[in-house]
C-alpha positions as CSV (number, residue, x, y, z in Angstrom):
1,X,-0.3,-10.7,52.2
2,X,-3.2,-12.3,53.1
3,X,-4.9,-8.7,52.8
4,X,-2.8,-7.9,49.4
5,X,-4.3,-11.2,47.9
6,X,-8.0,-10.2,48.5
7,X,-7.1,-6.5,47.4
8,X,-5.7,-7.8,44.0
9,X,-8.6,-10.2,43.5
10,X,-11.0,-7.3,44.2
11,X,-9.7,-5.3,41.6
12,X,-9.0,-7.9,38.8
13,X,-13.3,-8.7,39.2
14,X,-13.9,-5.2,39.5
15,X,-12.0,-5.0,35.7
16,X,-13.7,-7.9,34.2
17,X,-17.0,-7.0,35.5
18,X,-16.3,-3.1,33.9
19,X,-15.3,-4.7,30.8
20,X,-18.5,-7.1,30.7
21,X,-20.7,-3.9,30.9
22,X,-19.2,-2.0,28.1
23,X,-19.6,-4.9,25.6
24,X,-18.1,-3.3,22.2
25,X,-19.9,-4.4,19.3
26,X,-18.0,-7.5,17.7
27,X,-17.0,-7.8,14.0
28,X,-16.3,-10.5,11.6
29,X,-13.1,-10.8,9.6
30,X,-15.1,-10.3,6.5
31,X,-16.5,-7.2,8.2
32,X,-13.2,-6.2,9.6
33,X,-11.5,-6.7,5.7
34,X,-14.5,-4.5,4.1
35,X,-13.5,-1.8,6.7
36,X,-10.5,-1.7,5.8
37,X,-10.7,-1.3,2.0
38,X,-12.7,1.6,2.3
39,X,-10.7,3.5,5.5
40,X,-7.4,2.5,5.9
41,X,-4.5,5.0,4.8
42,X,-2.5,3.1,1.7
43,X,-5.4,2.0,0.0
44,X,-7.1,5.6,-0.4
45,X,-3.3,6.3,-1.6
46,X,-3.1,3.9,-3.8
47,X,-6.5,4.7,-5.2
48,X,-5.7,8.8,-5.7
49,X,-2.6,7.3,-7.6
50,X,-4.5,5.8,-10.2
51,X,-6.8,8.9,-10.5
52,X,-3.5,10.9,-10.9
53,X,-1.9,8.4,-13.3
54,X,-5.4,8.9,-15.4
55,X,-5.1,12.8,-15.8
56,X,-1.5,12.4,-16.5
57,X,-2.5,10.0,-19.9
58,X,-5.1,12.2,-20.5
59,X,-2.4,14.9,-20.5
60,X,-0.5,13.2,-23.3
61,X,-3.1,12.0,-25.4
62,X,-3.8,15.8,-25.7
63,X,-0.8,16.1,-27.6
64,X,-2.6,14.7,-30.8
65,X,-4.9,17.6,-30.7
66,X,-4.0,20.7,-32.4
67,X,-2.3,23.5,-30.2
68,X,-3.7,26.7,-30.4
69,X,-2.6,30.3,-29.0
70,X,-3.6,33.3,-28.9
71,X,-1.1,36.3,-29.4
72,X,-1.3,40.0,-28.5
73,X,1.4,42.6,-28.5
74,X,2.8,46.0,-28.4
75,X,5.7,47.5,-29.0
76,X,6.5,51.0,-28.4
77,X,9.7,52.8,-30.8
78,X,12.3,54.3,-29.0
79,X,14.5,55.2,-31.9
80,X,13.4,54.6,-35.6
81,X,15.3,52.7,-37.6
82,X,17.1,54.9,-40.7
83,X,17.7,53.7,-44.1
84,X,20.1,55.7,-46.7
85,X,19.6,55.7,-50.2
86,X,21.9,56.4,-52.9
87,X,20.6,58.4,-55.8
88,X,22.0,58.0,-59.4
89,X,20.8,61.4,-61.5
90,X,22.8,60.8,-64.3
91,X,26.4,60.4,-62.8
92,X,28.2,57.2,-62.5
93,X,29.3,57.2,-58.5
94,X,27.2,57.2,-55.5
95,X,25.8,60.4,-53.9
96,X,28.3,61.6,-51.3
97,X,28.3,63.3,-48.2
98,X,25.7,66.5,-48.6
99,X,23.9,64.7,-51.5
100,X,20.1,64.2,-52.0
101,X,20.0,61.1,-49.5
102,X,22.2,62.4,-46.8
103,X,19.8,62.7,-44.1
104,X,18.5,59.5,-44.4
105,X,14.8,58.2,-44.4
106,X,13.3,56.8,-40.8
107,X,11.5,54.0,-41.2
108,X,7.6,52.5,-39.8
109,X,6.2,54.4,-36.8
110,X,6.2,54.8,-33.0
111,X,3.5,52.2,-31.9
112,X,3.1,48.8,-33.4
113,X,0.3,46.7,-32.0
114,X,-0.2,43.1,-33.3
115,X,-3.0,40.2,-32.0
116,X,-3.3,36.9,-33.7
117,X,-3.6,33.0,-33.1
118,X,-1.7,30.1,-34.0
119,X,-2.4,26.5,-34.1
120,X,0.2,23.3,-34.6
121,X,-0.5,19.8,-34.9
122,X,1.3,16.7,-35.3
123,X,0.6,14.8,-38.7
124,X,3.7,12.1,-38.4
125,X,5.6,11.3,-35.3
126,X,6.1,8.1,-34.4
127,X,8.4,8.8,-30.7
128,X,5.2,10.7,-29.8
129,X,2.6,7.8,-30.5
130,X,4.9,5.2,-28.2
131,X,5.0,7.7,-25.5
132,X,0.8,7.3,-25.5
133,X,1.4,3.6,-25.2
134,X,3.8,4.1,-22.4
135,X,1.0,6.5,-21.0
136,X,-1.3,3.6,-20.7
137,X,1.0,1.4,-18.8
138,X,1.3,3.8,-16.4
139,X,-2.2,3.7,-15.6
140,X,-2.5,-0.2,-15.6
141,X,0.9,-0.1,-13.5
142,X,-1.1,1.8,-10.7
143,X,-4.0,0.1,-10.9
144,X,-1.8,-3.2,-9.9
145,X,-0.3,-1.2,-7.2
146,X,-3.5,-0.5,-5.5
147,X,-4.5,-4.0,-6.3
148,X,-1.0,-5.1,-4.1
149,X,-1.9,-2.4,-1.3
150,X,-5.2,-3.6,-1.0
151,X,-3.7,-7.1,-0.6
152,X,-1.4,-6.2,1.6
153,X,-3.9,-4.6,3.7
154,X,-6.3,-7.4,3.6
155,X,-2.9,-9.7,5.0
156,X,-2.4,-7.2,7.8
157,X,-6.2,-7.4,8.4
158,X,-6.3,-11.1,8.8
159,X,-3.2,-11.6,11.1
160,X,-4.2,-8.9,13.2
161,X,-7.8,-10.1,13.5
162,X,-6.2,-13.6,14.2
163,X,-3.9,-12.1,16.7
164,X,-6.7,-10.5,19.1
165,X,-8.7,-14.0,18.9
166,X,-5.2,-15.6,20.3
167,X,-4.9,-12.7,23.2
168,X,-8.5,-13.2,24.0
169,X,-8.1,-16.7,24.2
170,X,-4.9,-16.4,26.3
171,X,-6.6,-14.2,28.4
172,X,-9.3,-16.9,29.2
173,X,-6.6,-19.5,29.7
174,X,-5.2,-17.3,32.1
175,X,-8.6,-16.7,33.4
176,X,-9.1,-20.2,33.9
177,X,-6.0,-20.8,36.0
178,X,-6.9,-18.1,37.9
179,X,-10.3,-19.2,38.8
180,X,-8.4,-22.5,39.6
181,X,-6.5,-21.2,42.0
182,X,-8.7,-19.2,43.6
183,X,-10.5,-22.0,44.3
184,X,-7.9,-23.9,45.1
185,X,-6.8,-21.5,47.8
186,X,-10.3,-21.9,49.0
187,X,-10.0,-25.1,49.5
188,X,-6.5,-25.2,51.3
189,X,-8.0,-22.5,53.6
190,X,-11.0,-24.7,54.3
191,X,-8.5,-28.0,54.8
192,X,-6.1,-25.9,57.0
193,X,-8.4,-24.3,59.6
194,X,-9.6,-27.6,59.8
195,X,-6.1,-29.1,60.3
196,X,-6.0,-31.3,57.5
197,X,-3.7,-29.0,55.4
198,X,-0.5,-27.7,56.5
199,X,0.5,-24.2,56.4
200,X,3.4,-24.9,53.6
201,X,0.2,-26.4,51.6
202,X,-1.4,-22.9,52.2
203,X,1.4,-20.9,51.6
204,X,2.1,-22.4,48.3
205,X,-1.8,-22.2,47.4
206,X,-1.3,-18.0,48.0
207,X,1.5,-18.1,45.9
208,X,0.1,-20.4,43.3
209,X,-2.9,-17.4,43.6
210,X,-0.3,-14.7,43.5
211,X,1.4,-15.8,40.6
212,X,-2.0,-16.2,38.7
213,X,-2.9,-12.5,38.9
214,X,-0.4,-10.9,36.9
215,X,-0.8,-13.2,34.0
216,X,-4.5,-12.5,34.2
217,X,-3.4,-8.7,33.7
218,X,-0.6,-9.0,31.2
219,X,-3.1,-11.2,29.1
220,X,-6.2,-8.6,29.4
221,X,-3.3,-6.0,28.3
222,X,-2.1,-8.0,25.2
223,X,-6.2,-8.1,24.3
224,X,-6.3,-4.5,24.2
225,X,-2.9,-4.0,22.2
226,X,-4.2,-6.2,19.5
227,X,-7.5,-4.5,19.3
228,X,-5.3,-1.0,18.7
229,X,-3.8,-2.9,16.1
230,X,-6.4,-4.1,14.6
231,X,-7.8,-0.8,14.8
232,X,-4.9,1.0,13.3
233,X,-4.6,-1.5,10.2
234,X,-8.5,-1.0,9.8
235,X,-8.2,2.6,9.6
236,X,-10.7,3.3,12.0
237,X,-10.6,5.6,15.6
238,X,-8.1,3.8,18.4
239,X,-11.2,4.7,20.6
240,X,-14.1,3.3,18.3
241,X,-16.1,-0.1,20.8
242,X,-15.5,-2.9,18.2
243,X,-14.4,-6.4,18.9
244,X,-13.2,-9.8,17.3
245,X,-16.4,-12.0,16.7
246,X,-15.9,-15.5,17.8
247,X,-12.8,-17.3,19.0
248,X,-9.8,-18.9,17.3
249,X,-11.0,-22.5,17.9
250,X,-13.8,-21.5,15.5
251,X,-11.0,-22.0,12.8
252,X,-9.1,-25.2,14.1
253,X,-11.8,-26.9,11.0
254,X,-9.1,-25.5,9.0
255,X,-6.6,-27.2,10.0
256,X,-8.1,-30.4,8.9
257,X,-7.5,-29.3,5.2
258,X,-4.8,-31.1,2.9
259,X,-2.4,-28.7,2.1
260,X,-2.6,-27.0,-1.3
261,X,-0.1,-28.3,-4.1
262,X,1.1,-27.3,-7.4
263,X,0.9,-23.4,-6.5
264,X,2.5,-21.3,-9.0
265,X,2.8,-17.5,-7.8
266,X,2.0,-16.0,-11.2
267,X,-0.4,-13.6,-9.6
268,X,1.5,-12.4,-7.0
269,X,1.3,-8.2,-7.4
270,X,5.3,-7.9,-7.4
271,X,5.2,-10.3,-10.6
272,X,2.8,-8.1,-12.4
273,X,4.2,-4.8,-11.7
274,X,7.5,-6.2,-12.9
275,X,5.8,-8.0,-16.0
276,X,4.4,-4.1,-16.5
277,X,7.4,-2.5,-15.9
278,X,9.2,-5.0,-18.6
279,X,6.6,-4.0,-21.2
280,X,7.3,0.0,-20.4
281,X,11.1,-0.7,-20.5
282,X,10.4,-2.6,-24.1
283,X,8.3,0.4,-25.3
284,X,11.0,2.6,-23.8
285,X,13.5,0.8,-26.5
286,X,11.3,1.4,-29.4
287,X,10.6,4.9,-28.1
288,X,14.3,6.1,-28.2
289,X,14.5,3.8,-31.6
290,X,11.7,6.1,-33.2
291,X,13.9,9.4,-32.4
292,X,15.7,8.2,-35.6
293,X,12.2,8.6,-37.6
294,X,11.7,12.0,-39.1
295,X,8.5,14.1,-37.9
296,X,5.9,15.9,-40.1
297,X,4.5,18.5,-38.4
298,X,1.3,20.7,-39.4
299,X,1.0,25.0,-39.0
300,X,-1.1,27.6,-39.2
301,X,-1.2,31.0,-38.3
302,X,-3.4,34.1,-38.4
303,X,-2.5,37.7,-37.4
304,X,-3.4,41.5,-37.4
305,X,-1.0,44.3,-37.3
306,X,-1.2,48.0,-37.3
307,X,1.2,50.8,-37.1
308,X,0.6,54.1,-35.7
309,X,2.0,57.3,-34.6
310,X,-0.8,57.7,-32.3
311,X,-3.7,56.4,-29.7
312,X,-6.7,56.8,-31.7
313,X,-7.6,53.0,-32.4
314,X,-10.8,54.1,-34.6
315,X,-8.6,55.2,-37.0
316,X,-6.0,52.6,-37.2
317,X,-5.6,50.4,-40.6
318,X,-5.0,46.7,-39.6
319,X,-3.0,44.2,-41.9
320,X,-3.8,40.6,-41.6
321,X,-1.1,38.1,-42.0
322,X,-1.8,34.8,-42.6
323,X,0.1,31.5,-43.5
324,X,-0.6,27.3,-43.3
325,X,2.6,25.0,-43.6
326,X,3.8,21.8,-43.0
327,X,7.3,21.3,-41.1
328,X,9.5,17.9,-41.7
329,X,12.0,17.5,-39.1
330,X,15.0,14.7,-40.3
331,X,17.4,14.1,-37.4
332,X,20.6,13.6,-38.9
333,X,23.3,13.9,-36.1
334,X,23.1,14.6,-32.5
335,X,26.9,13.5,-31.3
336,X,25.5,9.9,-30.6
337,X,22.8,10.7,-28.1
338,X,20.1,8.5,-29.3
339,X,21.9,5.8,-29.9
340,X,23.8,6.0,-26.3
341,X,20.2,6.3,-25.2
342,X,19.1,2.9,-27.2
343,X,21.7,1.3,-25.3
344,X,20.8,2.5,-21.9
345,X,16.8,1.6,-22.5
346,X,18.6,-2.2,-23.3
347,X,20.6,-2.1,-20.2
348,X,17.4,-1.0,-18.2
349,X,15.8,-4.1,-19.7
350,X,18.2,-6.6,-18.6
351,X,18.7,-5.4,-15.5
352,X,14.5,-6.0,-14.7
353,X,15.2,-9.7,-16.6
354,X,17.2,-10.4,-13.4
355,X,15.4,-8.6,-10.8
356,X,12.2,-10.3,-12.1
357,X,14.1,-13.9,-11.9
358,X,15.4,-13.6,-8.6
359,X,11.6,-12.7,-7.2
360,X,10.1,-15.9,-8.6
361,X,13.1,-17.6,-6.7
362,X,12.2,-15.6,-3.6
363,X,8.5,-16.0,-4.3
364,X,9.1,-19.8,-4.6
365,X,10.5,-19.6,-1.1
366,X,8.2,-18.1,0.5
367,X,5.5,-20.4,-0.7
368,X,7.3,-23.6,0.6
369,X,7.8,-21.6,3.8
370,X,4.4,-20.7,4.3
371,X,3.3,-24.3,3.5
372,X,6.1,-26.2,6.2
373,X,4.9,-23.4,8.3
374,X,1.0,-24.8,8.0
375,X,2.2,-28.2,8.0
376,X,3.9,-27.9,11.1
377,X,1.3,-26.0,12.6
378,X,-1.6,-28.7,11.8
379,X,1.3,-31.8,12.6
380,X,1.8,-29.1,16.6
381,X,-2.4,-28.9,16.6
382,X,-2.8,-32.9,16.7
383,X,-0.3,-33.3,19.4
384,X,-1.4,-30.4,21.4
385,X,-5.3,-31.1,21.2
386,X,-4.1,-35.1,22.5
387,X,-2.5,-33.3,25.3
388,X,-5.4,-30.8,26.0
389,X,-7.4,-34.1,26.4
390,X,-4.8,-36.0,28.6
391,X,-3.8,-32.5,30.7
392,X,-7.6,-32.3,31.5
393,X,-8.4,-35.8,32.7
394,X,-5.3,-35.4,34.7
395,X,-6.1,-32.5,36.5
396,X,-9.4,-33.7,36.8
397,X,-7.8,-36.8,38.9
398,X,-5.1,-34.4,40.7
399,X,-8.4,-32.1,41.8
400,X,-10.2,-35.0,43.1
401,X,-7.4,-36.5,45.0
402,X,-6.4,-33.4,46.2
403,X,-9.9,-32.8,47.8
404,X,-9.8,-36.4,49.5
405,X,-5.7,-35.8,50.7
406,X,-4.7,-38.6,48.3
407,X,-2.5,-36.2,46.7
408,X,-0.4,-33.1,47.0
409,X,-1.1,-29.5,46.0
410,X,2.4,-29.6,44.8
411,X,0.5,-32.8,42.5
412,X,-2.1,-30.4,41.9
413,X,-0.7,-27.1,40.4
414,X,2.0,-29.3,38.0
415,X,-1.2,-30.9,36.5
416,X,-2.8,-27.3,36.3
417,X,0.6,-26.0,34.1
418,X,0.6,-29.1,32.2
419,X,-3.4,-28.3,31.5
420,X,-2.8,-24.5,30.5
421,X,0.4,-25.5,28.4
422,X,-1.7,-28.0,26.5
423,X,-4.4,-25.6,26.2
424,X,-1.9,-22.5,24.6
425,X,-0.3,-25.2,22.5
426,X,-3.5,-25.6,20.4
427,X,-4.2,-21.7,20.5
428,X,-0.8,-21.2,19.1
429,X,-0.7,-24.1,16.6
430,X,-4.1,-22.8,15.2
431,X,-2.6,-18.8,15.1
432,X,0.8,-20.3,13.2
433,X,-1.4,-22.1,10.9
434,X,-4.1,-19.4,9.9
435,X,-0.7,-16.5,10.0
436,X,0.9,-18.7,7.7
437,X,-1.7,-19.0,5.6
438,X,-2.5,-15.2,5.4
439,X,1.3,-14.7,4.4
440,X,0.5,-17.6,1.1
441,X,-2.5,-15.8,-0.1
442,X,-1.0,-12.9,-0.2
443,X,1.8,-14.1,-2.3
444,X,-0.2,-15.8,-4.4
445,X,-2.2,-13.0,-4.7
446,X,-5.4,-15.2,-4.1
447,X,-7.8,-12.6,-3.4
448,X,-9.3,-9.6,-5.3
449,X,-8.7,-11.2,-9.0
450,X,-11.1,-9.9,-11.1
451,X,-14.3,-12.3,-11.6
452,X,-12.8,-15.4,-9.5
453,X,-12.3,-16.2,-6.2
454,X,-8.8,-17.9,-5.6
455,X,-8.5,-18.2,-1.7
456,X,-7.0,-21.1,-0.5
């Protein structure tokens, strides 16, 4: 068993030394957010959506300009049209069969060519004008959705970054436990060799050392997994050599700040999107109502026509034809389609009002939940910090007592366990506070507001 323990210790030390040699580039939280806002997939997709809606708006505005089309056609007559005429040369009746017009007259020529240009332009079209306003709101909605993607990305990056710091701190705690267990094992071995410790104490020391190694390995693996998650959220390669700078204890001062009061979710991205959608639905109601208003359009056409029996184009006689005119369309009756479309749009607006009220309630719950978690974490941190001081003192006394033989290894292990739990409790309290604060900032939409910084 002694050989097995020494082998595990050797492998662990090798892994730790290899990790120290391949020191990755440490990045701050601000660096991680900046990289994520330029590399995250959801942010890129949202930016492309803004670009797409911009093109759609330009396409809608093109309806205000004249629509110009060129036309060209060729027709080959298979059988000409025949026209019959009656000639009254002094008689009172119509010409009968065998008369002067009995064979008829063929009309037209075998080849007909036509080329021209036509244009049309709306002059009065209230429904079209309203649709242009709705297209502007589509772009505004896409911009707000892109902002929501950024806020969500920032929240994910923060929580992933804090998770890395928590995992690293847990690794350091368990590493410290392992080092203490190793030192206790060596001390117990010396005392056993000097017949000052029993075989039971030596066995317990070996067991404590063996139990400490899996925690070190698991916590080291947790660090790697959390780094992969951070890299994935940032949108960088999973093999990139980066690490989170600092420790989670660096953020402990934030727990000393008073909790904010009177928070409002007015800047929440979901509420903003619902507000834009409400404006769109109101505009859609007007759009359906404007369908009852007459429309006026301007039309122009110019064409050249030629008819011939051959293909000698230079001898063709081209006849121009053109016109300009106004087209007035007055809606009268279409079976109630427009009326029902208006009612449908009003129902959709009512549905959105209910949905928005429910979202506001859910956001208020989220705000209160985050504040409650932050308050609980603050209290837990104060308690855990006090416990760490007491546990460190108790462990020091137990360690010294064990060295001089005034206490047992069990007492020392109990003191070590209490110290470990207290240190992890401090880290967990800080992490819970930071995680809840990140959620709160995302709920409030506190980051990346134009011309101001509303970070809590």
